[in-house]
TORKE-396214 format. One record per atom (N, C-alpha, C, O): atom name; residue number from 1; x negated, y, z; residue in one letter. Coordinates in nm, 2 decimals. Layout:
BEGIN
R  CA  NUM  X  Y  Z  A
...
END
This chain:
BEGIN
R  N  1  -1.23  -2.42  0.01  M
R  CA  1  -1.21  -2.34  0.12  M
R  C  1  -1.33  -2.35  0.21  M
R  O  1  -1.38  -2.46  0.23  M
R  N  2  -1.38  -2.24  0.26  A
R  CA  2  -1.50  -2.24  0.35  A
R  C  2  -1.46  -2.30  0.49  A
R  O  2  -1.35  -2.31  0.52  A
R  N  3  -1.57  -2.33  0.56  S
R  CA  3  -1.54  -2.40  0.69  S
R  C  3  -1.47  -2.30  0.79  S
R  O  3  -1.41  -2.35  0.89  S
R  N  4  -1.48  -2.17  0.77  D
R  CA  4  -1.41  -2.07  0.85  D
R  C  4  -1.27  -2.05  0.81  D
R  O  4  -1.20  -1.96  0.87  D
R  N  5  -1.22  -2.12  0.71  G
R  CA  5  -1.08  -2.10  0.66  G
R  C  5  -1.07  -2.00  0.55  G
R  O  5  -0.96  -1.99  0.50  G
R  N  6  -1.17  -1.93  0.52  A
R  CA  6  -1.16  -1.83  0.41  A
R  C  6  -1.17  -1.90  0.28  A
R  O  6  -1.23  -2.00  0.26  A
R  N  7  -1.10  -1.84  0.18  V
R  CA  7  -1.10  -1.89  0.04  V
R  C  7  -1.24  -1.84  -0.02  V
R  O  7  -1.28  -1.73  0.00  V
R  N  8  -1.30  -1.94  -0.09  E
R  CA  8  -1.43  -1.91  -0.15  E
R  C  8  -1.42  -1.78  -0.23  E
R  O  8  -1.33  -1.76  -0.31  E
R  N  9  -1.52  -1.69  -0.22  G
R  CA  9  -1.53  -1.57  -0.31  G
R  C  9  -1.45  -1.46  -0.25  G
R  O  9  -1.44  -1.35  -0.31  G
R  N  10  -1.38  -1.47  -0.14  T
R  CA  10  -1.31  -1.36  -0.08  T
R  C  10  -1.38  -1.31  0.05  T
R  O  10  -1.47  -1.38  0.10  T
R  N  11  -1.34  -1.20  0.09  R
R  CA  11  -1.40  -1.14  0.21  R
R  C  11  -1.31  -1.17  0.33  R
R  O  11  -1.19  -1.20  0.31  R
R  N  12  -1.37  -1.16  0.45  T
R  CA  12  -1.29  -1.17  0.57  T
R  C  12  -1.29  -1.03  0.63  T
R  O  12  -1.39  -0.96  0.63  T
R  N  13  -1.18  -1.00  0.69  Y
R  CA  13  -1.16  -0.86  0.75  Y
R  C  13  -1.11  -0.88  0.89  Y
R  O  13  -1.03  -0.97  0.92  Y
R  N  14  -1.16  -0.80  0.99  P
R  CA  14  -1.11  -0.81  1.12  P
R  C  14  -0.97  -0.75  1.13  P
R  O  14  -0.94  -0.65  1.06  P
R  N  15  -0.88  -0.81  1.21  I
R  CA  15  -0.75  -0.76  1.22  I
R  C  15  -0.74  -0.67  1.35  I
R  O  15  -0.79  -0.72  1.45  I
R  N  16  -0.69  -0.55  1.34  T
R  CA  16  -0.68  -0.46  1.45  T
R  C  16  -0.54  -0.43  1.49  T
R  O  16  -0.45  -0.44  1.41  T
R  N  17  -0.52  -0.40  1.62  V
R  CA  17  -0.39  -0.36  1.67  V
R  C  17  -0.36  -0.21  1.62  V
R  O  17  -0.45  -0.13  1.64  V
R  N  18  -0.25  -0.19  1.57  L
R  CA  18  -0.21  -0.05  1.53  L
R  C  18  -0.11  0.01  1.63  L
R  O  18  -0.03  -0.07  1.69  L
R  N  19  -0.10  0.14  1.64  G
R  CA  19  0.00  0.20  1.73  G
R  C  19  0.05  0.33  1.66  G
R  O  19  0.04  0.35  1.55  G
R  N  20  0.13  0.40  1.74  D
R  CA  20  0.19  0.52  1.69  D
R  C  20  0.09  0.62  1.64  D
R  O  20  0.13  0.71  1.55  D
R  N  21  -0.03  0.62  1.68  A
R  CA  21  -0.13  0.71  1.63  A
R  C  21  -0.17  0.68  1.48  A
R  O  21  -0.23  0.76  1.41  A
R  N  22  -0.14  0.56  1.44  D
R  CA  22  -0.16  0.51  1.30  D
R  C  22  -0.04  0.53  1.21  D
R  O  22  -0.05  0.50  1.09  D
R  N  23  0.06  0.60  1.26  A
R  CA  23  0.19  0.61  1.18  A
R  C  23  0.17  0.68  1.04  A
R  O  23  0.22  0.63  0.94  A
R  N  24  0.09  0.78  1.04  G
R  CA  24  0.06  0.85  0.91  G
R  C  24  0.00  0.77  0.81  G
R  O  24  0.04  0.77  0.69  G
R  N  25  -0.10  0.69  0.85  E
R  CA  25  -0.17  0.60  0.75  E
R  C  25  -0.07  0.49  0.71  E
R  O  25  -0.07  0.45  0.59  E
R  N  26  0.00  0.43  0.80  I
R  CA  26  0.10  0.32  0.77  I
R  C  26  0.20  0.38  0.67  I
R  O  26  0.24  0.31  0.58  I
R  N  27  0.25  0.49  0.70  L
R  CA  27  0.36  0.55  0.61  L
R  C  27  0.30  0.57  0.47  L
R  O  27  0.37  0.54  0.37  L
R  N  28  0.18  0.62  0.46  T
R  CA  28  0.12  0.64  0.33  T
R  C  28  0.10  0.51  0.26  T
R  O  28  0.13  0.50  0.14  T
R  N  29  0.05  0.41  0.33  L
R  CA  29  0.03  0.28  0.27  L
R  C  29  0.16  0.21  0.23  L
R  O  29  0.17  0.16  0.12  L
R  N  30  0.27  0.22  0.31  Q
R  CA  30  0.39  0.16  0.28  Q
R  C  30  0.46  0.23  0.16  Q
R  O  30  0.52  0.16  0.08  Q
R  N  31  0.45  0.36  0.15  R
R  CA  31  0.50  0.43  0.03  R
R  C  31  0.43  0.39  -0.09  R
R  O  31  0.49  0.36  -0.20  R
R  N  32  0.30  0.38  -0.09  A
R  CA  32  0.22  0.34  -0.21  A
R  C  32  0.25  0.20  -0.25  A
R  O  32  0.26  0.17  -0.37  A
R  N  33  0.27  0.11  -0.15  A
R  CA  33  0.30  -0.03  -0.18  A
R  C  33  0.44  -0.05  -0.23  A
R  O  33  0.46  -0.15  -0.30  A
R  N  34  0.53  0.04  -0.20  C
R  CA  34  0.67  0.02  -0.24  C
R  C  34  0.72  0.10  -0.36  C
R  O  34  0.83  0.07  -0.41  C
R  N  35  0.64  0.18  -0.42  V
R  CA  35  0.68  0.26  -0.53  V
R  C  35  0.71  0.17  -0.65  V
R  O  35  0.82  0.20  -0.72  V
R  N  36  0.63  0.08  -0.68  T
R  CA  36  0.66  -0.01  -0.80  T
R  C  36  0.79  -0.09  -0.78  T
R  O  36  0.86  -0.10  -0.87  T
R  N  37  0.81  -0.13  -0.66  E
R  CA  37  0.94  -0.20  -0.63  E
R  C  37  1.06  -0.11  -0.65  E
R  O  37  1.16  -0.15  -0.71  E
R  N  38  1.05  0.01  -0.60  A
R  CA  38  1.15  0.11  -0.62  A
R  C  38  1.18  0.14  -0.77  A
R  O  38  1.29  0.15  -0.81  A
R  N  39  1.07  0.15  -0.85  Q
R  CA  39  1.08  0.17  -0.99  Q
R  C  39  1.15  0.05  -1.06  Q
R  O  39  1.24  0.07  -1.14  Q
R  N  40  1.12  -0.07  -1.02  A
R  CA  40  1.18  -0.19  -1.07  A
R  C  40  1.32  -0.20  -1.05  A
R  O  40  1.40  -0.25  -1.13  A
R  N  41  1.37  -0.15  -0.93  H
R  CA  41  1.51  -0.16  -0.89  H
R  C  41  1.58  -0.03  -0.92  H
R  O  41  1.70  -0.01  -0.90  H
R  N  42  1.51  0.07  -0.98  R
R  CA  42  1.56  0.20  -1.01  R
R  C  42  1.63  0.26  -0.88  R
R  O  42  1.75  0.31  -0.89  R
R  N  43  1.57  0.24  -0.77  D
R  CA  43  1.63  0.29  -0.65  D
R  C  43  1.51  0.34  -0.56  D
R  O  43  1.44  0.27  -0.49  D
R  N  44  1.51  0.48  -0.55  V
R  CA  44  1.40  0.54  -0.46  V
R  C  44  1.45  0.55  -0.32  V
R  O  44  1.38  0.61  -0.23  V
R  N  45  1.56  0.49  -0.29  N
R  CA  45  1.62  0.50  -0.15  N
R  C  45  1.59  0.37  -0.07  N
R  O  45  1.66  0.34  0.03  N
R  N  46  1.49  0.30  -0.11  L
R  CA  46  1.45  0.18  -0.03  L
R  C  46  1.40  0.22  0.11  L
R  O  46  1.33  0.32  0.12  L
R  N  47  1.44  0.15  0.21  P
R  CA  47  1.40  0.19  0.35  P
R  C  47  1.25  0.23  0.37  P
R  O  47  1.22  0.32  0.43  P
R  N  48  1.16  0.15  0.31  P
R  CA  48  1.02  0.19  0.33  P
R  C  48  0.98  0.33  0.27  P
R  O  48  0.88  0.39  0.31  P
R  N  49  1.06  0.37  0.17  L
R  CA  49  1.04  0.50  0.11  L
R  C  49  1.11  0.62  0.18  L
R  O  49  1.07  0.73  0.16  L
R  N  50  1.21  0.58  0.25  T
R  CA  50  1.29  0.69  0.32  T
R  C  50  1.26  0.70  0.47  T
R  O  50  1.31  0.80  0.53  T
R  N  51  1.19  0.60  0.52  Q
R  CA  51  1.16  0.61  0.67  Q
R  C  51  1.08  0.74  0.70  Q
R  O  51  0.98  0.77  0.62  Q
R  N  52  1.12  0.81  0.80  T
R  CA  52  1.04  0.93  0.83  T
R  C  52  0.93  0.90  0.93  T
R  O  52  0.92  0.79  0.99  T
R  N  53  0.84  0.99  0.94  F
R  CA  53  0.72  0.98  1.02  F
R  C  53  0.77  0.96  1.17  F
R  O  53  0.71  0.88  1.24  F
R  N  54  0.87  1.04  1.21  E
R  CA  54  0.92  1.03  1.35  E
R  C  54  0.98  0.89  1.37  E
R  O  54  0.96  0.83  1.48  E
R  N  55  1.06  0.83  1.27  E
R  CA  55  1.12  0.70  1.29  E
R  C  55  1.01  0.59  1.30  E
R  O  55  1.02  0.50  1.38  E
R  N  56  0.90  0.61  1.22  L
R  CA  56  0.80  0.51  1.23  L
R  C  56  0.72  0.52  1.36  L
R  O  56  0.69  0.42  1.42  L
R  N  57  0.69  0.64  1.41  R
R  CA  57  0.63  0.66  1.54  R
R  C  57  0.71  0.59  1.65  R
R  O  57  0.65  0.53  1.74  R
R  N  58  0.84  0.62  1.65  A
R  CA  58  0.93  0.56  1.75  A
R  C  58  0.92  0.40  1.74  A
R  O  58  0.92  0.34  1.84  A
R  N  59  0.93  0.35  1.62  E
R  CA  59  0.92  0.20  1.60  E
R  C  59  0.79  0.15  1.66  E
R  O  59  0.79  0.05  1.73  E
R  N  60  0.68  0.22  1.63  L
R  CA  60  0.55  0.17  1.67  L
R  C  60  0.53  0.19  1.82  L
R  O  60  0.44  0.12  1.88  L
R  N  61  0.61  0.28  1.88  S
R  CA  61  0.60  0.30  2.03  S
R  C  61  0.68  0.20  2.11  S
R  O  61  0.66  0.19  2.23  S
R  N  62  0.76  0.13  2.04  D
R  CA  62  0.85  0.02  2.11  D
R  C  62  0.76  -0.09  2.16  D
R  O  62  0.68  -0.15  2.08  D
R  N  63  0.76  -0.12  2.29  P
R  CA  63  0.68  -0.22  2.34  P
R  C  63  0.70  -0.36  2.28  P
R  O  63  0.62  -0.45  2.30  P
R  N  64  0.82  -0.38  2.22  D
R  CA  64  0.85  -0.51  2.16  D
R  C  64  0.79  -0.53  2.02  D
R  O  64  0.79  -0.64  1.97  D
R  N  65  0.74  -0.42  1.97  V
R  CA  65  0.68  -0.43  1.83  V
R  C  65  0.53  -0.45  1.84  V
R  O  65  0.46  -0.38  1.91  V
R  N  66  0.48  -0.55  1.77  T
R  CA  66  0.34  -0.57  1.75  T
R  C  66  0.30  -0.53  1.61  T
R  O  66  0.35  -0.59  1.51  T
R  N  67  0.21  -0.44  1.60  A
R  CA  67  0.17  -0.39  1.46  A
R  C  67  0.02  -0.42  1.45  A
R  O  67  -0.06  -0.39  1.54  A
R  N  68  -0.02  -0.49  1.34  L
R  CA  68  -0.15  -0.52  1.31  L
R  C  68  -0.20  -0.47  1.18  L
R  O  68  -0.11  -0.45  1.09  L
R  N  69  -0.32  -0.44  1.16  G
R  CA  69  -0.37  -0.39  1.04  G
R  C  69  -0.51  -0.44  1.00  G
R  O  69  -0.58  -0.49  1.08  G
R  N  70  -0.54  -0.42  0.88  V
R  CA  70  -0.68  -0.45  0.83  V
R  C  70  -0.73  -0.32  0.76  V
R  O  70  -0.66  -0.25  0.69  V
R  N  71  -0.86  -0.29  0.80  R
R  CA  71  -0.92  -0.17  0.74  R
R  C  71  -1.05  -0.21  0.66  R
R  O  71  -1.11  -0.31  0.70  R
R  N  72  -1.07  -0.13  0.56  E
R  CA  72  -1.19  -0.15  0.49  E
R  C  72  -1.26  -0.01  0.48  E
R  O  72  -1.20  0.08  0.43  E
R  N  73  -1.38  -0.01  0.53  R
R  CA  73  -1.45  0.12  0.54  R
R  C  73  -1.37  0.23  0.60  R
R  O  73  -1.37  0.35  0.56  R
R  N  74  -1.30  0.19  0.71  G
R  CA  74  -1.21  0.29  0.78  G
R  C  74  -1.08  0.31  0.72  G
R  O  74  -0.99  0.37  0.79  G
R  N  75  -1.05  0.27  0.60  R
R  CA  75  -0.92  0.29  0.54  R
R  C  75  -0.83  0.18  0.56  R
R  O  75  -0.86  0.06  0.54  R
R  N  76  -0.70  0.21  0.60  L
R  CA  76  -0.60  0.10  0.63  L
R  C  76  -0.56  0.05  0.49  L
R  O  76  -0.51  0.12  0.40  L
R  N  77  -0.58  -0.08  0.47  I
R  CA  77  -0.55  -0.15  0.34  I
R  C  77  -0.44  -0.25  0.36  I
R  O  77  -0.39  -0.30  0.25  I
R  N  78  -0.40  -0.29  0.48  A
R  CA  78  -0.29  -0.38  0.50  A
R  C  78  -0.23  -0.36  0.64  A
R  O  78  -0.30  -0.33  0.73  A
R  N  79  -0.10  -0.39  0.65  A
R  CA  79  -0.04  -0.37  0.78  A
R  C  79  0.08  -0.47  0.79  A
R  O  79  0.15  -0.50  0.69  A
R  N  80  0.11  -0.52  0.91  V
R  CA  80  0.22  -0.60  0.93  V
R  C  80  0.28  -0.56  1.07  V
R  O  80  0.20  -0.53  1.16  V
R  N  81  0.41  -0.57  1.09  A
R  CA  81  0.47  -0.55  1.22  A
R  C  81  0.57  -0.66  1.25  A
R  O  81  0.64  -0.71  1.16  A
R  N  82  0.58  -0.70  1.37  E
R  CA  82  0.66  -0.81  1.41  E
R  C  82  0.73  -0.77  1.54  E
R  O  82  0.68  -0.70  1.63  E
R  N  83  0.85  -0.83  1.56  T
R  CA  83  0.92  -0.82  1.69  T
R  C  83  0.97  -0.96  1.72  T
R  O  83  0.99  -1.04  1.64  T
R  N  84  0.98  -0.99  1.85  P
R  CA  84  1.03  -1.12  1.89  P
R  C  84  1.18  -1.14  1.85  P
R  O  84  1.25  -1.04  1.84  P
R  N  85  1.22  -1.26  1.82  T
R  CA  85  1.36  -1.29  1.79  T
R  C  85  1.44  -1.25  1.91  T
R  O  85  1.40  -1.26  2.02  T
R  N  86  1.57  -1.21  1.88  P
R  CA  86  1.65  -1.17  1.99  P
R  C  86  1.67  -1.28  2.10  P
R  O  86  1.68  -1.24  2.22  P
R  N  87  1.68  -1.40  2.06  E
R  CA  87  1.70  -1.51  2.16  E
R  C  87  1.60  -1.62  2.13  E
R  O  87  1.62  -1.71  2.05  E
R  N  88  1.48  -1.60  2.19  P
R  CA  88  1.37  -1.70  2.17  P
R  C  88  1.42  -1.84  2.20  P
R  O  88  1.49  -1.87  2.30  P
R  N  89  1.39  -1.93  2.10  T
R  CA  89  1.44  -2.07  2.11  T
R  C  89  1.33  -2.17  2.14  T
R  O  89  1.36  -2.29  2.16  T
R  N  90  1.21  -2.12  2.13  S
R  CA  90  1.10  -2.22  2.15  S
R  C  90  0.97  -2.14  2.20  S
R  O  90  0.97  -2.02  2.19  S
R  N  91  0.87  -2.21  2.24  E
R  CA  91  0.74  -2.16  2.27  E
R  C  91  0.65  -2.20  2.16  E
R  O  91  0.65  -2.32  2.12  E
R  N  92  0.56  -2.12  2.10  P
R  CA  92  0.56  -1.97  2.12  P
R  C  92  0.69  -1.91  2.07  P
R  O  92  0.75  -1.96  1.98  P
R  N  93  0.72  -1.79  2.11  T
R  CA  93  0.84  -1.72  2.07  T
R  C  93  0.83  -1.69  1.92  T
R  O  93  0.74  -1.62  1.88  T
R  N  94  0.93  -1.73  1.85  P
R  CA  94  0.94  -1.69  1.71  P
R  C  94  0.95  -1.54  1.69  P
R  O  94  1.01  -1.47  1.78  P
R  N  95  0.90  -1.49  1.58  V
R  CA  95  0.90  -1.34  1.56  V
R  C  95  0.97  -1.32  1.42  V
R  O  95  0.98  -1.40  1.33  V
R  N  96  1.01  -1.19  1.41  I
R  CA  96  1.07  -1.14  1.29  I
R  C  96  0.97  -1.04  1.23  I
R  O  96  0.93  -0.95  1.30  I
R  N  97  0.92  -1.06  1.11  T
R  CA  97  0.83  -0.97  1.04  T
R  C  97  0.92  -0.85  0.99  T
R  O  97  1.01  -0.87  0.91  T
R  N  98  0.89  -0.73  1.04  T
R  CA  98  0.97  -0.62  1.01  T
R  C  98  0.90  -0.53  0.90  T
R  O  98  0.96  -0.44  0.84  T
R  N  99  0.77  -0.55  0.88  R
R  CA  99  0.69  -0.48  0.78  R
R  C  99  0.58  -0.56  0.74  R
R  O  99  0.51  -0.62  0.82  R
R  N  100  0.55  -0.56  0.61  Q
R  CA  100  0.43  -0.62  0.55  Q
R  C  100  0.39  -0.55  0.43  Q
R  O  100  0.46  -0.55  0.33  Q
R  N  101  0.28  -0.48  0.43  V
R  CA  101  0.24  -0.40  0.32  V
R  C  101  0.09  -0.42  0.30  V
R  O  101  0.01  -0.43  0.39  V
R  N  102  0.06  -0.42  0.17  V
R  CA  102  -0.08  -0.43  0.13  V
R  C  102  -0.11  -0.33  0.02  V
R  O  102  -0.02  -0.30  -0.06  V
R  N  103  -0.22  -0.26  0.03  I
R  CA  103  -0.26  -0.16  -0.07  I
R  C  103  -0.24  -0.22  -0.21  I
R  O  103  -0.29  -0.33  -0.24  I
R  N  104  -0.17  -0.15  -0.30  P
R  CA  104  -0.15  -0.20  -0.43  P
R  C  104  -0.27  -0.21  -0.52  P
R  O  104  -0.36  -0.11  -0.51  P
R  N  105  -0.29  -0.31  -0.59  A
R  CA  105  -0.40  -0.32  -0.68  A
R  C  105  -0.37  -0.25  -0.81  A
R  O  105  -0.25  -0.24  -0.85  A
R  N  106  -0.47  -0.18  -0.87  P
R  CA  106  -0.44  -0.11  -1.00  P
R  C  106  -0.38  -0.21  -1.10  P
R  O  106  -0.42  -0.33  -1.10  P
R  N  107  -0.29  -0.17  -1.18  V
R  CA  107  -0.23  -0.25  -1.28  V
R  C  107  -0.34  -0.32  -1.37  V
R  O  107  -0.43  -0.25  -1.42  V
R  N  108  -0.33  -0.45  -1.38  G
R  CA  108  -0.43  -0.53  -1.46  G
R  C  108  -0.55  -0.56  -1.39  G
R  O  108  -0.64  -0.62  -1.45  G
R  N  109  -0.57  -0.53  -1.26  Y
R  CA  109  -0.69  -0.56  -1.19  Y
R  C  109  -0.66  -0.65  -1.07  Y
R  O  109  -0.69  -0.62  -0.96  Y
R  N  110  -0.61  -0.77  -1.10  W
R  CA  110  -0.58  -0.87  -1.00  W
R  C  110  -0.71  -0.92  -0.93  W
R  O  110  -0.70  -0.99  -0.83  W
R  N  111  -0.82  -0.90  -0.99  D
R  CA  111  -0.94  -0.94  -0.93  D
R  C  111  -1.01  -0.83  -0.86  D
R  O  111  -1.13  -0.84  -0.83  D
R  N  112  -0.94  -0.73  -0.82  T
R  CA  112  -1.00  -0.62  -0.74  T
R  C  112  -1.03  -0.67  -0.60  T
R  O  112  -0.98  -0.77  -0.56  T
R  N  113  -1.12  -0.60  -0.53  P
R  CA  113  -1.15  -0.64  -0.39  P
R  C  113  -1.03  -0.64  -0.30  P
R  O  113  -1.03  -0.71  -0.20  P
R  N  114  -0.92  -0.57  -0.34  Y
R  CA  114  -0.80  -0.56  -0.25  Y
R  C  114  -0.70  -0.67  -0.27  Y
R  O  114  -0.63  -0.71  -0.17  Y
R  N  115  -0.70  -0.74  -0.38  Y
R  CA  115  -0.60  -0.84  -0.40  Y
R  C  115  -0.62  -0.96  -0.30  Y
R  O  115  -0.51  -1.00  -0.25  Y
R  N  116  -0.74  -1.01  -0.28  P
R  CA  116  -0.75  -1.12  -0.18  P
R  C  116  -0.71  -1.08  -0.04  P
R  O  116  -0.67  -1.17  0.04  P
R  N  117  -0.70  -0.95  -0.01  V
R  CA  117  -0.66  -0.91  0.13  V
R  C  117  -0.52  -0.95  0.16  V
R  O  117  -0.49  -1.01  0.26  V
R  N  118  -0.43  -0.94  0.06  G
R  CA  118  -0.29  -0.98  0.08  G
R  C  118  -0.28  -1.13  0.10  G
R  O  118  -0.20  -1.17  0.18  G
R  N  119  -0.36  -1.20  0.02  V
R  CA  119  -0.36  -1.35  0.04  V
R  C  119  -0.41  -1.38  0.18  V
R  O  119  -0.35  -1.47  0.25  V
R  N  120  -0.52  -1.32  0.22  Y
R  CA  120  -0.58  -1.35  0.35  Y
R  C  120  -0.49  -1.31  0.46  Y
R  O  120  -0.47  -1.38  0.56  Y
R  N  121  -0.42  -1.19  0.45  F
R  CA  121  -0.35  -1.13  0.56  F
R  C  121  -0.22  -1.21  0.59  F
R  O  121  -0.18  -1.22  0.71  F
R  N  122  -0.16  -1.28  0.49  V
R  CA  122  -0.04  -1.35  0.52  V
R  C  122  -0.06  -1.49  0.55  V
R  O  122  0.04  -1.57  0.58  V
R  N  123  -0.18  -1.54  0.55  R
R  CA  123  -0.21  -1.68  0.58  R
R  C  123  -0.19  -1.71  0.73  R
R  O  123  -0.21  -1.82  0.77  R
END
């Protein structure tokens, strides 16, 4: 591990705050990320695949929701959203992760530039 906390051989990406203006990109990313899961479960009605643009914009407009993303060359490649727990029990306030999506790597390409993003993003 490098002195900055990065895993050797991986890139670091700035994390940016996302909002309702990013809803279209987030929706596209979440659908791409969840198709394989839906196929594995033989269920295309998973919430990330059925959520509408309007529902996502409303979620992102909620002041209690914090949405963060990672971009590479302007393209959204990872996103996470969190809300505070209903009854905070400690400081800092625990959160509930309501969304976590990473651009899917092509089948058989686990060494693609995108795979380390998921590892980095959830650390």
